[in-house]
N, C-alpha and C positions, 0 to 999 in steps of 0.2 A: 504493499499500500504507500509506503514512505517513498518507494521510487517512482512512482506513477504521481503521488504530490510533487516530486521533486521536478519532474519533467514539465507538469502544469506551470508550478511555480517561475519557472525559467521562461517559458513562453509568453508569460504574464508580464513580466519585467520589461521586455520588448514592446508589447503591443499597447501598453499605458503610458509609454513614454510621452506620446503626444498630447494625452489628456493631462499629464501634470504640465508640462510646458504651455499650454495654451488656454487651459480652461482655469486652474485656480489661480494664475498669476494676478490676475488684476481684478479676485472677487475676493468679497470679505467672506461667502459662505465657508464654514467649517463643516467638512463631511465628518461625522462621525457614526462607526460602526459598531453594534452590539451583537455579538455574536456567541456561539457555544458548540463546543465539539460535540455535545450531547444534547438531545431534545429533553424537555420537562425540566429544565432547572430555574425556571421562572425568567427567561430571556425577555418576553414580550412585554411582561408586567412590569419589569424593572423599566424598558424602554419608555412605556408609557407615562410612569410615574416621574421617570427621570426629564421627560418634555415639560411635564407641569412643572417641576422644580426650576429647569432652565428659564420658560418665560417669567417665573417671579424675580428672576435675576434680571428680566429685561431684554432678555435674548427673543427673538422673532423665530419660531422652530417650526420647522415641516418634517413630520414622521414619515417615513417612509416605509412601507411594508414590502419589503424584499423575501419574503419567505414564499418563492416560488411554486403555486399552487395548494399552499397550505396556509393563506392568509388569514389571521384573526385580530388584526389592529383595530378594523372597525367596530368589534365586541366591545375591546375595551374602551373604546370612547364613545360607545353608543351611538354611533352614526350609522346611516344607511346609504352608502355611496350609489349614486345611480352610475357611475362609471369609475374605471381602475387603471392603475396603469398598463394593464393588458390592452386596453382598448386604444392608450397612446401608440403602443408597441404595433397591434394586430389591426385597429381600424382607423388609425391616423387621426385620433381626436387631439386636441390642443393640450398643452399644460394647464391652461385656465379649466379646461373640462374636467380634468382627471385630478386636479388638488381642490380640496373641500375644507370649507371651515368644519371645525369641531366646537364642542360647546364651551371651551376653554380658550380665554383671551390669547392671542399671539402663538396659538398652535395650530397647523392647519394638517391635514391627513392625505397623503397620496396612498390608497388603499391598494391592495393586491386582488388577486381573485382565486378563491379557495376551491379546490376540488375540480378545477380545469387543468386539462393538458395542455400546455404550452406547445407553440409550434416546434415539431421535433427539427425541423431543419434549421432551425435558427441558433447560433450560437450564443453563450453567456453575452457575450459582448453587445449584442443587441439588445439585450434587456438592460444592462448597465449605462447605456449611452443616455438613456432618460436622467441620470445623476449629473452627468456632463450638462446636459441642457439647462437642468434647473439651476446648477450652480452658476451657469452664464447668465442666468436672469438677475443674479446679485441682489435679490429681495431677502433671503433669509439669512439669518445670523447663525443657524446650526441647522443641518439635517441630519436627523438622527435615523440611521440605517439600522431595520431591524431584520437580519438576515434569518436565512433558514439553519437548521443544525447541521451541522457535519461538515464535510471538506469537500462538497462537490464543487465542479467547474462554476457554477454561477455563484455560489459562497466565496469562493475564491477571488473571482473578477470583482464582487461588491467588496469586498474587502482592499483590494488592491486600489480601487478609486478612493478608498477614504483616507483622509487626514491622521485621523487617530482610531483606535481600534480597542473595544472593551470586551473581554471574555467573562461571560458568566457561568460560574461553575459552582458545584457542591464538593462537600467533602468524600462523595461518593466515589469508590475506588475507579469505576469505569467511567464517571465524568472527568476524573483527573488524567486518566491515561488518553482519554480524547483531548483533552485542553495541553497536553503534553505534544501531540500530535500536531495540534494547532502551531504552537511554538516552535517546533520543528520547522513547519512548512513557512512561516511568516520570517523566520530569521534571515531566509535567504532573499527575502524583498524589501521587509521593513526595518525601521530602526528600533521601535520599542511595542510593545503590549502589555494594555493594563488588564491586571486580575481582579476579578470582583467576585467575593465569596458569598453566596446567596443561601438564607436560611442556616446560619453557623451560629453557634452560642457565643462566641465573644471574638473579638478582632483579633488576639492574638493566636487562633487557630490558622487563621488564613494568612497570615504573617509568617507562622512556621512552614505551611504547606508550600508557599510561594517560595521560600528560600530552599526547600528540599527541590523543588522543580528547577530553579535556578542553579543547583549545586549537581542535577542530574545533566542539566544542559552544558556545564563546565566540562563534567566526565565524559560526556560524548561529542565534546569538541564543537560545539555549534557555534556560529558566527560570535567572536567576542564582544564585538562593537553591540550587537542587538541586547536590548533592555527588557527586561521583564519586571514590571512595577507594580507592587500591590497598592491598590486603590481603596480596598476598604470591604467591610462584610456589611451584610444584612441580617439582622438578629431574627431567630424563629418567632414567627408572629403568625396566628392563625387568621387575625384579620385581613390579612394579605388574600388569602384565597376567597374570605367572605366578600370582601367590596370587588374583586374580580367576577366572581358569580352575579354579582348584582350591576355590573358593568361601570363600577366607580371606581375611583382612584385611592389606594390607602393613605397617601401623602396628604391628601384632602381631606378626607374623612377622618383620619386619625393621625392628626398633625403632630400631636405630641408624644406619639408612641416611639419606642425604641427602635423600630424598624424605619420609622419617618425620620428619625435623627439620624441614624444610620446614613441613609439615602442623601439626605442634607450635607452632610460632611462629605461624601463622596462628589455629589456636584460642586459643590464649593471647590474641592480638589481640582475637579474638571475644568470649571471655569479660569483658574489659575493657570491652567495649562495650555489652553486654548487663545488666551487674552493677549 
């Protein structure tokens, strides 16, 4: 699997150079990918709640649901999109037609299309080009890319066009194995990766595991210049699942909870990184 990932990553370096040189040079927009090696770790929930906090910081945010075929961000924001980025790619709709307002100030959504088989003859670069087009608008301060889980070609391409990448994981051994695969892949094309541990009892656990992953990367002689940075943890909190089922955001409904405090700290650190 790693050899396949390595080959794909090498191709991405060449194919995205034009994007980096031409699109982002003159735009204020920062593209931040929220990703995970394993599904079910809370990535989409964190993306939606992070968008809310970034908006409170005065950022104009676009949440982009880049989970090809398994989109659910419209559920978390409790909106019913008339069109999605599928319609931009497949039907030729304009950006104005596929970007919609949410109930939250300064947060827009470009929804995906769930349960649909996208055109099999199209490469991942066809789908990620919409990010280039949105960046060129220079309308948003932040694009939050909620990627699919895993390391398929679509995820790799969306990660490659991102300024910053946050990997959401848990302490589950399979999740950690997958996040190390992500580290190995990104070390070939990127400068750094932020690690966010979800549903952990305390900050120290994530810090300790991050150190172990960095030690493993050193032992396996990955790129020495690549940085793995621990950005924080989110405490175990049953309210997170409850608000998700109700199509609400936990940082708004339970703003004084430990989990909301944790995510506030993470977003504060992130804002300092991108400012």
